[in-house]
N, CA, C, O and CB atoms as a CASP TS submission, in Angstrom:
PFRMAT TS
TARGET T0000
AUTHOR 0000-0000-0000
METHOD Language model
MODEL 1
PARENT N/A
ATOM      1  N   MET     1    -128.565  12.716 -66.871  1.00  0.00           N
ATOM      2  CA  MET     1    -127.448  12.545 -65.942  1.00  0.00           C
ATOM      3  C   MET     1    -127.857  11.664 -64.762  1.00  0.00           C
ATOM      4  O   MET     1    -127.042  10.928 -64.205  1.00  0.00           O
ATOM      5  CB  MET     1    -126.951  13.915 -65.438  1.00  0.00           C
ATOM      6  N   LEU     2    -129.126  11.754 -64.395  1.00  0.00           N
ATOM      7  CA  LEU     2    -129.599  10.936 -63.278  1.00  0.00           C
ATOM      8  C   LEU     2    -129.627   9.459 -63.645  1.00  0.00           C
ATOM      9  O   LEU     2    -129.353   8.601 -62.806  1.00  0.00           O
ATOM     10  CB  LEU     2    -130.990  11.391 -62.839  1.00  0.00           C
ATOM     11  N   THR     3    -129.960   9.160 -64.904  1.00  0.00           N
ATOM     12  CA  THR     3    -130.013   7.754 -65.312  1.00  0.00           C
ATOM     13  C   THR     3    -128.617   7.142 -65.373  1.00  0.00           C
ATOM     14  O   THR     3    -128.456   5.948 -65.119  1.00  0.00           O
ATOM     15  CB  THR     3    -130.701   7.620 -66.673  1.00  0.00           C
ATOM     16  N   LEU     4    -127.617   7.936 -65.703  1.00  0.00           N
ATOM     17  CA  LEU     4    -126.254   7.417 -65.757  1.00  0.00           C
ATOM     18  C   LEU     4    -125.765   7.059 -64.359  1.00  0.00           C
ATOM     19  O   LEU     4    -125.166   6.002 -64.162  1.00  0.00           O
ATOM     20  CB  LEU     4    -125.310   8.441 -66.407  1.00  0.00           C
ATOM     21  N   THR     5    -126.013   7.922 -63.399  1.00  0.00           N
ATOM     22  CA  THR     5    -125.569   7.626 -62.042  1.00  0.00           C
ATOM     23  C   THR     5    -126.398   6.504 -61.431  1.00  0.00           C
ATOM     24  O   THR     5    -125.881   5.710 -60.644  1.00  0.00           O
ATOM     25  CB  THR     5    -125.650   8.879 -61.168  1.00  0.00           C
ATOM     26  N   LEU     6    -127.684   6.430 -61.787  1.00  0.00           N
ATOM     27  CA  LEU     6    -128.517   5.348 -61.271  1.00  0.00           C
ATOM     28  C   LEU     6    -128.080   4.007 -61.854  1.00  0.00           C
ATOM     29  O   LEU     6    -128.041   3.000 -61.147  1.00  0.00           O
ATOM     30  CB  LEU     6    -129.996   5.610 -61.590  1.00  0.00           C
ATOM     31  N   GLY     7    -127.756   3.999 -63.135  1.00  0.00           N
ATOM     32  CA  GLY     7    -127.270   2.770 -63.751  1.00  0.00           C
ATOM     33  C   GLY     7    -125.923   2.345 -63.195  1.00  0.00           C
ATOM     34  O   GLY     7    -125.666   1.155 -63.015  1.00  0.00           O
ATOM     35  N   PHE     8    -125.069   3.312 -62.924  1.00  0.00           N
ATOM     36  CA  PHE     8    -123.773   2.988 -62.328  1.00  0.00           C
ATOM     37  C   PHE     8    -123.941   2.410 -60.932  1.00  0.00           C
ATOM     38  O   PHE     8    -123.245   1.467 -60.555  1.00  0.00           O
ATOM     39  CB  PHE     8    -122.884   4.229 -62.276  1.00  0.00           C
ATOM     40  N   ALA     9    -124.871   2.979 -60.164  1.00  0.00           N
ATOM     41  CA  ALA     9    -125.122   2.464 -58.817  1.00  0.00           C
ATOM     42  C   ALA     9    -125.728   1.069 -58.869  1.00  0.00           C
ATOM     43  O   ALA     9    -125.406   0.226 -58.032  1.00  0.00           O
ATOM     44  CB  ALA     9    -126.047   3.409 -58.046  1.00  0.00           C
ATOM     45  N   MET    10    -126.594   0.816 -59.830  1.00  0.00           N
ATOM     46  CA  MET    10    -127.190  -0.516 -59.965  1.00  0.00           C
ATOM     47  C   MET    10    -126.135  -1.550 -60.354  1.00  0.00           C
ATOM     48  O   MET    10    -126.138  -2.667 -59.837  1.00  0.00           O
ATOM     49  CB  MET    10    -128.319  -0.495 -61.011  1.00  0.00           C
ATOM     50  N   GLN    11    -125.242  -1.182 -61.255  1.00  0.00           N
ATOM     51  CA  GLN    11    -124.171  -2.109 -61.641  1.00  0.00           C
ATOM     52  C   GLN    11    -123.232  -2.375 -60.476  1.00  0.00           C
ATOM     53  O   GLN    11    -122.762  -3.498 -60.295  1.00  0.00           O
ATOM     54  CB  GLN    11    -123.381  -1.554 -62.831  1.00  0.00           C
ATOM     55  N   LEU    12    -122.962  -1.348 -59.689  1.00  0.00           N
ATOM     56  CA  LEU    12    -122.079  -1.520 -58.540  1.00  0.00           C
ATOM     57  C   LEU    12    -122.710  -2.428 -57.494  1.00  0.00           C
ATOM     58  O   LEU    12    -122.036  -3.290 -56.929  1.00  0.00           O
ATOM     59  CB  LEU    12    -121.740  -0.167 -57.922  1.00  0.00           C
ATOM     60  N   LEU    13    -123.992  -2.238 -57.235  1.00  0.00           N
ATOM     61  CA  LEU    13    -124.681  -3.104 -56.274  1.00  0.00           C
ATOM     62  C   LEU    13    -124.768  -4.542 -56.778  1.00  0.00           C
ATOM     63  O   LEU    13    -124.646  -5.481 -55.992  1.00  0.00           O
ATOM     64  CB  LEU    13    -126.085  -2.567 -55.990  1.00  0.00           C
ATOM     65  N   LEU    14    -124.975  -4.721 -58.070  1.00  0.00           N
ATOM     66  CA  LEU    14    -125.025  -6.067 -58.632  1.00  0.00           C
ATOM     67  C   LEU    14    -123.667  -6.751 -58.534  1.00  0.00           C
ATOM     68  O   LEU    14    -123.589  -7.940 -58.226  1.00  0.00           O
ATOM     69  CB  LEU    14    -125.487  -6.019 -60.088  1.00  0.00           C
ATOM     70  N   LEU    15    -122.611  -6.011 -58.792  1.00  0.00           N
ATOM     71  CA  LEU    15    -121.266  -6.574 -58.702  1.00  0.00           C
ATOM     72  C   LEU    15    -120.931  -6.976 -57.272  1.00  0.00           C
ATOM     73  O   LEU    15    -120.363  -8.043 -57.043  1.00  0.00           O
ATOM     74  CB  LEU    15    -120.234  -5.573 -59.219  1.00  0.00           C
ATOM     75  N   ILE    16    -121.282  -6.127 -56.311  1.00  0.00           N
ATOM     76  CA  ILE    16    -121.003  -6.428 -54.909  1.00  0.00           C
ATOM     77  C   ILE    16    -121.809  -7.637 -54.451  1.00  0.00           C
ATOM     78  O   ILE    16    -121.295  -8.484 -53.721  1.00  0.00           O
ATOM     79  CB  ILE    16    -121.317  -5.213 -54.022  1.00  0.00           C
ATOM     80  N   SER    17    -123.069  -7.723 -54.875  1.00  0.00           N
ATOM     81  CA  SER    17    -123.893  -8.860 -54.464  1.00  0.00           C
ATOM     82  C   SER    17    -123.390 -10.160 -55.083  1.00  0.00           C
ATOM     83  O   SER    17    -123.432 -11.208 -54.439  1.00  0.00           O
ATOM     84  CB  SER    17    -125.355  -8.626 -54.854  1.00  0.00           C
ATOM     85  N   LEU    18    -122.913 -10.100 -56.332  1.00  0.00           N
ATOM     86  CA  LEU    18    -122.367 -11.309 -56.942  1.00  0.00           C
ATOM     87  C   LEU    18    -121.061 -11.726 -56.286  1.00  0.00           C
ATOM     88  O   LEU    18    -120.784 -12.919 -56.158  1.00  0.00           O
ATOM     89  CB  LEU    18    -122.154 -11.098 -58.431  1.00  0.00           C
ATOM     90  N   LEU    19    -120.261 -10.763 -55.873  1.00  0.00           N
ATOM     91  CA  LEU    19    -119.024 -11.105 -55.179  1.00  0.00           C
ATOM     92  C   LEU    19    -119.298 -11.702 -53.809  1.00  0.00           C
ATOM     93  O   LEU    19    -118.545 -12.555 -53.339  1.00  0.00           O
ATOM     94  CB  LEU    19    -118.142  -9.878 -55.041  1.00  0.00           C
ATOM     95  N   LEU    20    -120.369 -11.260 -53.166  1.00  0.00           N
ATOM     96  CA  LEU    20    -120.712 -11.839 -51.868  1.00  0.00           C
ATOM     97  C   LEU    20    -121.265 -13.252 -52.007  1.00  0.00           C
ATOM     98  O   LEU    20    -121.165 -14.050 -51.075  1.00  0.00           O
ATOM     99  CB  LEU    20    -121.723 -10.959 -51.152  1.00  0.00           C
ATOM    100  N   LEU    21    -121.845 -13.565 -53.156  1.00  0.00           N
ATOM    101  CA  LEU    21    -122.369 -14.913 -53.359  1.00  0.00           C
ATOM    102  C   LEU    21    -121.264 -15.929 -53.615  1.00  0.00           C
ATOM    103  O   LEU    21    -121.444 -17.119 -53.356  1.00  0.00           O
ATOM    104  CB  LEU    21    -123.344 -14.921 -54.514  1.00  0.00           C
ATOM    105  N   LEU    22    -120.121 -15.471 -54.122  1.00  0.00           N
ATOM    106  CA  LEU    22    -119.031 -16.394 -54.400  1.00  0.00           C
ATOM    107  C   LEU    22    -118.388 -16.851 -53.095  1.00  0.00           C
ATOM    108  O   LEU    22    -118.031 -16.013 -52.266  1.00  0.00           O
ATOM    109  CB  LEU    22    -117.983 -15.739 -55.319  1.00  0.00           C
ATOM    110  N   PRO    23    -118.234 -18.147 -52.893  1.00  0.00           N
ATOM    111  CA  PRO    23    -117.558 -18.606 -51.680  1.00  0.00           C
ATOM    112  C   PRO    23    -116.055 -18.373 -51.781  1.00  0.00           C
ATOM    113  O   PRO    23    -115.479 -18.441 -52.867  1.00  0.00           O
ATOM    114  CB  PRO    23    -117.850 -20.096 -51.430  1.00  0.00           C
ATOM    115  N   LEU    24    -115.445 -18.107 -50.675  1.00  0.00           N
ATOM    116  CA  LEU    24    -114.002 -17.949 -50.661  1.00  0.00           C
ATOM    117  C   LEU    24    -113.351 -19.306 -50.900  1.00  0.00           C
ATOM    118  O   LEU    24    -113.824 -20.306 -50.358  1.00  0.00           O
ATOM    119  CB  LEU    24    -113.523 -17.331 -49.323  1.00  0.00           C
ATOM    120  N   PRO    25    -112.279 -19.375 -51.695  1.00  0.00           N
ATOM    121  CA  PRO    25    -111.678 -20.675 -51.984  1.00  0.00           C
ATOM    122  C   PRO    25    -111.048 -21.295 -50.748  1.00  0.00           C
ATOM    123  O   PRO    25    -110.221 -20.670 -50.083  1.00  0.00           O
ATOM    124  CB  PRO    25    -110.637 -20.538 -53.077  1.00  0.00           C
ATOM    125  N   GLY    26    -111.438 -22.512 -50.446  1.00  0.00           N
ATOM    126  CA  GLY    26    -110.889 -23.222 -49.306  1.00  0.00           C
ATOM    127  C   GLY    26    -111.515 -22.878 -47.982  1.00  0.00           C
ATOM    128  O   GLY    26    -111.069 -23.384 -46.953  1.00  0.00           O
ATOM    129  N   PHE    27    -112.542 -22.030 -47.962  1.00  0.00           N
ATOM    130  CA  PHE    27    -113.119 -21.640 -46.679  1.00  0.00           C
ATOM    131  C   PHE    27    -114.275 -22.540 -46.293  1.00  0.00           C
ATOM    132  O   PHE    27    -114.338 -23.022 -45.163  1.00  0.00           O
ATOM    133  CB  PHE    27    -113.583 -20.197 -46.725  1.00  0.00           C
ATOM    134  N   SER    28    -115.196 -22.773 -47.229  1.00  0.00           N
ATOM    135  CA  SER    28    -116.376 -23.567 -46.899  1.00  0.00           C
ATOM    136  C   SER    28    -116.031 -25.046 -46.772  1.00  0.00           C
ATOM    137  O   SER    28    -116.689 -25.770 -46.025  1.00  0.00           O
ATOM    138  CB  SER    28    -117.458 -23.372 -47.958  1.00  0.00           C
ATOM    139  N   ARG    29    -115.014 -25.501 -47.487  1.00  0.00           N
ATOM    140  CA  ARG    29    -114.671 -26.916 -47.417  1.00  0.00           C
ATOM    141  C   ARG    29    -113.911 -27.246 -46.133  1.00  0.00           C
ATOM    142  O   ARG    29    -114.038 -28.354 -45.611  1.00  0.00           O
ATOM    143  CB  ARG    29    -113.842 -27.316 -48.633  1.00  0.00           C
ATOM    144  N   GLU    30    -113.128 -26.305 -45.623  1.00  0.00           N
ATOM    145  CA  GLU    30    -112.352 -26.583 -44.413  1.00  0.00           C
ATOM    146  C   GLU    30    -113.236 -26.668 -43.175  1.00  0.00           C
ATOM    147  O   GLU    30    -112.818 -27.216 -42.155  1.00  0.00           O
ATOM    148  CB  GLU    30    -111.292 -25.514 -44.214  1.00  0.00           C
ATOM    149  N   LEU    31    -114.452 -26.132 -43.252  1.00  0.00           N
ATOM    150  CA  LEU    31    -115.342 -26.265 -42.108  1.00  0.00           C
ATOM    151  C   LEU    31    -115.845 -27.694 -41.978  1.00  0.00           C
ATOM    152  O   LEU    31    -116.130 -28.154 -40.872  1.00  0.00           O
ATOM    153  CB  LEU    31    -116.517 -25.299 -42.230  1.00  0.00           C
ATOM    154  N   ARG    32    -115.957 -28.402 -43.103  1.00  0.00           N
ATOM    155  CA  ARG    32    -116.487 -29.759 -43.066  1.00  0.00           C
ATOM    156  C   ARG    32    -115.405 -30.792 -42.791  1.00  0.00           C
ATOM    157  O   ARG    32    -115.620 -31.719 -42.010  1.00  0.00           O
ATOM    158  CB  ARG    32    -117.178 -30.079 -44.368  1.00  0.00           C
ATOM    159  N   GLN    33    -114.265 -30.647 -43.411  1.00  0.00           N
ATOM    160  CA  GLN    33    -113.195 -31.617 -43.193  1.00  0.00           C
ATOM    161  C   GLN    33    -111.899 -30.857 -42.888  1.00  0.00           C
ATOM    162  O   GLN    33    -111.694 -29.752 -43.391  1.00  0.00           O
ATOM    163  CB  GLN    33    -113.018 -32.553 -44.441  1.00  0.00           C
ATOM    164  N   PRO    34    -111.041 -31.439 -42.076  1.00  0.00           N
ATOM    165  CA  PRO    34    -109.796 -30.730 -41.710  1.00  0.00           C
ATOM    166  C   PRO    34    -108.817 -30.696 -42.880  1.00  0.00           C
ATOM    167  O   PRO    34    -109.057 -31.269 -43.943  1.00  0.00           O
ATOM    168  CB  PRO    34    -109.128 -31.404 -40.489  1.00  0.00           C
ATOM    169  N   TYR    35    -107.727 -30.014 -42.646  1.00  0.00           N
ATOM    170  CA  TYR    35    -106.697 -29.896 -43.669  1.00  0.00           C
ATOM    171  C   TYR    35    -106.108 -31.266 -43.991  1.00  0.00           C
ATOM    172  O   TYR    35    -105.832 -32.067 -43.097  1.00  0.00           O
ATOM    173  CB  TYR    35    -105.592 -28.930 -43.215  1.00  0.00           C
ATOM    174  N   ARG    36    -105.924 -31.515 -45.272  1.00  0.00           N
ATOM    175  CA  ARG    36    -105.281 -32.758 -45.694  1.00  0.00           C
ATOM    176  C   ARG    36    -104.103 -32.389 -46.591  1.00  0.00           C
ATOM    177  O   ARG    36    -104.245 -31.611 -47.534  1.00  0.00           O
ATOM    178  CB  ARG    36    -106.292 -33.710 -46.440  1.00  0.00           C
ATOM    179  N   TYR    37    -102.964 -32.947 -46.290  1.00  0.00           N
ATOM    180  CA  TYR    37    -101.785 -32.681 -47.104  1.00  0.00           C
ATOM    181  C   TYR    37    -101.360 -33.972 -47.797  1.00  0.00           C
ATOM    182  O   TYR    37    -100.219 -34.416 -47.664  1.00  0.00           O
ATOM    183  CB  TYR    37    -100.626 -32.107 -46.239  1.00  0.00           C
ATOM    184  N   ASP    38    -102.297 -34.569 -48.540  1.00  0.00           N
ATOM    185  CA  ASP    38    -101.962 -35.799 -49.242  1.00  0.00           C
ATOM    186  C   ASP    38    -101.160 -35.506 -50.507  1.00  0.00           C
ATOM    187  O   ASP    38    -100.178 -36.189 -50.797  1.00  0.00           O
ATOM    188  CB  ASP    38    -103.233 -36.575 -49.589  1.00  0.00           C
ATOM    189  N   ARG    39    -101.579 -34.495 -51.252  1.00  0.00           N
ATOM    190  CA  ARG    39    -100.807 -34.032 -52.401  1.00  0.00           C
ATOM    191  C   ARG    39    -100.218 -32.687 -52.035  1.00  0.00           C
ATOM    192  O   ARG    39    -100.943 -31.780 -51.625  1.00  0.00           O
ATOM    193  CB  ARG    39    -101.686 -33.937 -53.699  1.00  0.00           C
ATOM    194  N   TYR    40     -98.914 -32.548 -52.180  1.00  0.00           N
ATOM    195  CA  TYR    40     -98.265 -31.306 -51.775  1.00  0.00           C
ATOM    196  C   TYR    40     -98.286 -30.315 -52.935  1.00  0.00           C
ATOM    197  O   TYR    40     -97.241 -29.964 -53.482  1.00  0.00           O
ATOM    198  CB  TYR    40     -96.813 -31.569 -51.308  1.00  0.00           C
ATOM    199  N   ASP    41     -99.488 -29.869 -53.304  1.00  0.00           N
ATOM    200  CA  ASP    41     -99.585 -28.905 -54.395  1.00  0.00           C
ATOM    201  C   ASP    41     -99.894 -27.511 -53.874  1.00  0.00           C
ATOM    202  O   ASP    41    -100.126 -26.602 -54.671  1.00  0.00           O
ATOM    203  CB  ASP    41    -100.650 -29.336 -55.391  1.00  0.00           C
ATOM    204  N   GLY    42     -99.903 -27.319 -52.569  1.00  0.00           N
ATOM    205  CA  GLY    42    -100.085 -25.996 -52.013  1.00  0.00           C
ATOM    206  C   GLY    42    -101.520 -25.588 -51.804  1.00  0.00           C
ATOM    207  O   GLY    42    -101.767 -24.508 -51.267  1.00  0.00           O
ATOM    208  N   ASN    43    -102.484 -26.405 -52.205  1.00  0.00           N
ATOM    209  CA  ASN    43    -103.888 -26.076 -51.980  1.00  0.00           C
ATOM    210  C   ASN    43    -104.526 -27.218 -51.199  1.00  0.00           C
ATOM    211  O   ASN    43    -105.001 -28.181 -51.802  1.00  0.00           O
ATOM    212  CB  ASN    43    -104.640 -25.827 -53.333  1.00  0.00           C
ATOM    213  N   PRO    44    -104.546 -27.134 -49.875  1.00  0.00           N
ATOM    214  CA  PRO    44    -105.040 -28.270 -49.082  1.00  0.00           C
ATOM    215  C   PRO    44    -106.536 -28.489 -49.206  1.00  0.00           C
ATOM    216  O   PRO    44    -107.027 -29.552 -48.828  1.00  0.00           O
ATOM    217  CB  PRO    44    -104.695 -28.070 -47.636  1.00  0.00           C
ATOM    218  N   GLY    45    -107.281 -27.512 -49.727  1.00  0.00           N
ATOM    219  CA  GLY    45    -108.724 -27.681 -49.836  1.00  0.00           C
ATOM    220  C   GLY    45    -109.126 -28.652 -50.915  1.00  0.00           C
ATOM    221  O   GLY    45    -110.168 -29.299 -50.807  1.00  0.00           O
ATOM    222  N   GLN    46    -108.314 -28.770 -51.969  1.00  0.00           N
ATOM    223  CA  GLN    46    -108.677 -29.646 -53.079  1.00  0.00           C
ATOM    224  C   GLN    46    -107.981 -30.997 -53.016  1.00  0.00           C
ATOM    225  O   GLN    46    -108.155 -31.823 -53.912  1.00  0.00           O
ATOM    226  CB  GLN    46    -108.353 -28.977 -54.385  1.00  0.00           C
ATOM    227  N   ASN    47    -107.199 -31.233 -51.975  1.00  0.00           N
ATOM    228  CA  ASN    47    -106.462 -32.489 -51.895  1.00  0.00           C
ATOM    229  C   ASN    47    -107.400 -33.625 -51.512  1.00  0.00           C
ATOM    230  O   ASN    47    -108.067 -33.573 -50.479  1.00  0.00           O
ATOM    231  CB  ASN    47    -105.310 -32.381 -50.883  1.00  0.00           C
ATOM    232  N   GLN    48    -107.441 -34.619 -52.330  1.00  0.00           N
ATOM    233  CA  GLN    48    -108.212 -35.823 -52.035  1.00  0.00           C
ATOM    234  C   GLN    48    -107.230 -36.967 -51.817  1.00  0.00           C
ATOM    235  O   GLN    48    -106.196 -37.024 -52.484  1.00  0.00           O
ATOM    236  CB  GLN    48    -109.226 -36.155 -53.188  1.00  0.00           C
ATOM    237  N   PRO    49    -107.532 -37.875 -50.900  1.00  0.00           N
ATOM    238  CA  PRO    49    -106.611 -39.003 -50.683  1.00  0.00           C
ATOM    239  C   PRO    49    -106.566 -39.911 -51.903  1.00  0.00           C
ATOM    240  O   PRO    49    -107.595 -40.210 -52.508  1.00  0.00           O
ATOM    241  CB  PRO    49    -107.030 -39.814 -49.443  1.00  0.00           C
ATOM    242  N   ARG    50    -105.385 -40.335 -52.248  1.00  0.00           N
ATOM    243  CA  ARG    50    -105.210 -41.166 -53.434  1.00  0.00           C
ATOM    244  C   ARG    50    -105.467 -42.629 -53.093  1.00  0.00           C
ATOM    245  O   ARG    50    -105.237 -43.071 -51.967  1.00  0.00           O
ATOM    246  CB  ARG    50    -103.795 -40.991 -54.018  1.00  0.00           C
ATOM    247  N   ASN    51    -105.948 -43.368 -54.086  1.00  0.00           N
ATOM    248  CA  ASN    51    -106.036 -44.818 -53.970  1.00  0.00           C
ATOM    249  C   ASN    51    -104.716 -45.389 -54.476  1.00  0.00           C
ATOM    250  O   ASN    51    -104.459 -45.418 -55.679  1.00  0.00           O
ATOM    251  CB  ASN    51    -107.266 -45.397 -54.776  1.00  0.00           C
ATOM    252  N   LEU    52    -103.890 -45.839 -53.551  1.00  0.00           N
ATOM    253  CA  LEU    52    -102.577 -46.349 -53.921  1.00  0.00           C
ATOM    254  C   LEU    52    -102.704 -47.795 -54.391  1.00  0.00           C
ATOM    255  O   LEU    52    -103.417 -48.599 -53.790  1.00  0.00           O
ATOM    256  CB  LEU    52    -101.589 -46.244 -52.733  1.00  0.00           C
ATOM    257  N   GLU    53    -101.996 -48.108 -55.483  1.00  0.00           N
ATOM    258  CA  GLU    53    -102.041 -49.471 -56.002  1.00  0.00           C
ATOM    259  C   GLU    53    -101.112 -50.353 -55.185  1.00  0.00           C
ATOM    260  O   GLU    53    -100.030 -49.937 -54.771  1.00  0.00           O
ATOM    261  CB  GLU    53    -101.652 -49.509 -57.500  1.00  0.00           C
ATOM    262  N   ARG    54    -101.560 -51.575 -54.965  1.00  0.00           N
ATOM    263  CA  ARG    54    -100.720 -52.529 -54.242  1.00  0.00           C
ATOM    264  C   ARG    54     -99.877 -53.316 -55.235  1.00  0.00           C
ATOM    265  O   ARG    54    -100.308 -53.590 -56.355  1.00  0.00           O
ATOM    266  CB  ARG    54    -101.582 -53.488 -53.378  1.00  0.00           C
ATOM    267  N   ASN    55     -98.663 -53.676 -54.808  1.00  0.00           N
ATOM    268  CA  ASN    55     -97.774 -54.445 -55.686  1.00  0.00           C
ATOM    269  C   ASN    55     -98.125 -55.921 -55.612  1.00  0.00           C
ATOM    270  O   ASN    55     -97.492 -56.740 -56.279  1.00  0.00           O
ATOM    271  CB  ASN    55     -96.291 -54.226 -55.302  1.00  0.00           C
TER
END
């Protein structure tokens, strides 16, 4: 019974540590560059400025 609870605690700690390693979406990138609304797709963190073709 002790090994079951110890294994459960180890899995829980591993899951929490892996979740802490994942960056929040749009958080780390917004510190480097400000919000850009070049493409209105609702996610300003992934918006890159487009190279517009000239006529």
